[in-house]
C-alpha positions, 0 to 999 in steps of 0.5 A: 519530520513528516514531509509527505513529499512522496507520491503513491497510488493505492490500488483496491482489489474487488470482485468483478468481471473481466472483458469476457464476462468471467468472474475476476479480481478487478484492480482500481488504481486510485489518484496519486496521494502524498505520503511520508516515507518511514523506515521499516523497523528491524523487528518487522523486517526480520519477522517478514523475512522469516516468513518469505516476505521482503519489506522494502518501503514504509509509508505514512498516509492520512487516514482519510485517504486509506480505505483498506487497499491491498496494493500500492504503486510507487515509482512505477513498481507495484507492492503488496500492503503487508501491514497497516496500523493507525497512529491517530487522525493524521 
């Protein structure tokens, strides 16, 4: 059942400048959106683990709310977006 009852914030990374005018990667934290938590598939978990990556959460979001962001904020913790795929127009 798709409940979309968890709140996450997507974080985009862009080339920009820091406070001193030097080139830097600038994070933009987007407004909170609602997501559906999904379990990490066993195959994905073990494949990631063998490559030194720990998969903790899976989220389903509406396609119109995701624009290639590379990080996410969930419960005050930052996570890398490791993989995305489209299941159609959610």
